[in-house]
N, C-alpha and C positions, 0 to 999 in steps of 0.2 A: 386557400388553406395552408397554414404553415406546415412544412414537413417536419417529422420528428427527428430530433438530433440523434446521431449515432452515439451509442454508449462507448466511451473510450476506456481502454485498459491502462491503468497507471498505478505505480507502487505508492504506498502511503508516504514515503519520504518525499516524493515529488509533489503529491497531492497536497500535503500539509503546508507547502510554501506557495501554493497557487494564490493569486490575487485577482480581483475583479478586473475584467477588461471593459473599460469604459466604451459606451456606444460610439463616441466620437473618434475612438482609435481604430475602429473596424474599417475594412475596405468598403463596406456598403453603408457607411455612416449616414449618407445622404438619405437613405431609405429606411433607416432604423426608426422604430416607433415603439409605443407602449407594448405592442404584441411581440416585439422582437425578444427572443429568449435571452436570459442573463447568461453571460459567458465568463469563465475564469481562464486565466493564462498562467502557465508555469514559467519558471526561470529559463527553461529550455525551449519555450515557444509552443508548448502543447496548449491548444485552445479547446475547452470542453464545456459542455452544458450537462450532459448525462455521463454516467460512469458505471463500469461493471467491475466488481471486485470479488475475489474469492479468498477466504482465509478462515481463521479459527475465531469463533465468537467466544470471548473469555469473560465478558461482563454484560449484564442485562438488567436494566432498571425500569420500573414503571414510574414515570415522572409526571403523569397527567393529574390535574386537579379537577377541573370541571369536565374534561373529556379524556379519553384514553390516549396516552402518548408513551411510546417506548424509546429508550436510549440504549444503544448497544455499542460495544467495542469489538472491532474485527481486526485481527492481527495478521499481517503478512510478513515475509522475511525482512522487510526494511523498517517496519513501524506499525502504526495502528490507525484505523479509520474510526471516526465517530459517526454512527448511523442513527437516524431518527425515523419513526413511523407513527402516524396518528390516525385520526378519524378520516382524513382525506386520502389515506393510503390503506384502505380496508384489508386488502389481501396481505400486504406486508405486516400490518398490525396483528392480524389473526395468527400469522406465522410466528411472530415474536411472542405472542401470548402463550404459545405451546412449546416452543423449541427448548431443548435441554442443553445446558452448558456443561462442558465445552463440546463443540461440534464444528466440523467443516461446513461452511455455508457459502452460497453465492448470492450476491446482492446486486441488483441493477436499480439505479435511481438518479435523481438530479443532484448536482453539486450545488452546495449552498455556502454562502460566506456571511459572517456576522462580525461587525466591528463596533463593539459597545463604546469604545473611545479611541482616539487616535493612537496608533501604535499597538493596539490590542486587537488581533484578528483571529477568528476561529473559522475553520472550514469544516464542512460536514457533508453527509449524504442524506437526502430525504428519500428513503427506500420506496420503490414502486413494486418490486418483486423480490422475493427471497426464498431460497430453497436449501435444504440440506443436501450436501454432495459428499463424495468420498475423497480420499487422499490423492488418488490418481488424477481426478479433475482439478484439484488444487494445484498439483504439480504442473499440469498442463498449462494452467493459467499463469503460473510463475514463469515458465519458459516462454510462453507467447508474449507476456508483458515485458520480459527481459529483452526479447528480440526487438520489440517496438521501441523500448527505451534506448537500447544501444543505437538504433537507427537515428533517433533524435540526438543522441550524444555525438555521433559521427557528423551529422549535419551541423550541429552547433560548433564543433571543433573546426570544421571547414569554414564556417562563417567567421569565426574569430581569426583564423589564419589568413583569410582573404583580405581583411582590413576594410571590406566594403560595408556600406550601410544603405538603408533605404531601397529604392527601386533597383539600384545596381546589384545589391546583395540578393534581392529576390530573384532577379534574372540569373545571377551566378548559381544559386542553389538549384534552381529548376534545370539549368543546363547540366548540373551534376547528377540529375535524376531524382531529386527530391520533389515531393508534391508541392503544389501551389500553397495549400493550407499550411504545411510545415514551414515553407519559405517565408510566408507572410507572418506566421507566429514568431519565428526566430527574429525577423526584422523588428517586430514590435518589442519583443523581449529585450533585445540589445539596447533599445532606446530607454528601457526602464531600469535595467540592472546596473548597479554601481561596480560590482565585482563579478562579472559574468562567468569567469572561469572557475571560481572557487566551488560553487555548488555542483558544477559538472563533475569535478574531481570527487567530491563526497558521494554523489549518487553513483558514479561508476564503481567505486569501491564497495558500496553497499549492495549493488546488484551482483557484483562478483562474489561476495560473501554469501548472498542468498542462494545463488546457483550452486555453490559448493555443497550446500546441505543436501541438495537433491541427489548428488553423486557420492554421498558418503560411503555407501557400501558397494560401489561399482568398481570394476577394473582392478587397478593395483591396490586400491584401498581395502580390498577384502582381507581376510586373515586377521592379523592382530588388531587393526582398528575396528573391524566388525565385531571381534570378540570383546573389545573394551566397551564399545557402544552397548552391546547386549548386556554386559555385566552391569553398566550404569543403569540401564533400563530395569533390569531385574531388581537392583538395589532400591530404585525408586518405588517399584511396586511393593517390595518387601517392607520398606520403612514408611511409605506414605499412604498406601491404600487409596481410598477415595477422599481422604482429608487433605493430602499434601504433606510436605515435610519441610522442616526448617533447613535452609540452605547450608548454614554453617555446620549444623550437626551432621547433615548428609556428607559434606566434604570431609569431615573428620573420620567418619566411618569408612568412606571410600579409600582414603589414604591409608588407614589402618589395615585395609585388605589388599594393599599392594598396588593401587592405581595412583599414578603421579597426579599431583594437584592440577598441573597444566592440562593433562589429558581429560580430567573430569570437567574442567572449565570448557575445553573445546567441545566435548560431547554435549554438555548442557546448552552451550550456544547453538550447537547444531539442532538440538531438539526444539529449542525456542523458535529458531528460524524456520524449521521444518513443520512447525505447528503441532508437534507431538507433546509439548508441555507448555505450561503458562504459569503466570504468577498471580494467583487470586488476591494476594496482598503482599506488600513488600517483605522480602525475606523468606517467603514460602513458595515452593515450587510444587506443581501438581501435574501429573500426566493427563493427557487427553484420552478419554475412553477407559 
């Protein structure tokens, strides 16, 4: 009996650029058959079949025709996941039929990839389980996922600096203390990537920005920044209510009340990344809860 694949934690920015890992490229390719699970691989060498994410559900649509099918958008500090659930995922489907938007939710499911034509690739999650969670659990997921992502980034940087490839690279990374799975994944990724360092830089910056939002009100950032954030939150509640508010109009009012434009933009970015507000449609911002 095949063992169930471990659900990996990965940010949306890394997940959206995952691609299919062909069975012939796997270490166990000689034993791969039709029952072997489909795997995806990221530019950093993360290999996954199942995935666990926590974020804010900002969109939900019933897209089924002959049978029930739900499509959801789940936002984390780096981007968004597309999640599906249908008749073959009854528990997740029931959840999506009743969940209220927006909300913090946790989703575990299988990674899927669809390529309708060459060069056009879409990755998504087929939900198996989904639950409403609180902001503390969301923040814990962000921190844990960031730690695992940074470990991959460090291993990837070591691999690039070493100049090794293939078996020699795998041995080198394992000697440095990285797992066999990660060493194997990075070795495969470097054979596929044309500009291996560019995405690593982008992801590192994105993770850094995401973590900043969790510490917005801690330590030295208390005081004036906390007051400014609270002012922006109150203004959003005052102007938007449950409907949301036009961003340009909101900016004008905030500036007229003495908050600099760059501060408003910083706070709004923080609220988006922290899952406290979202954009129900272009140009409109709305608070979660």
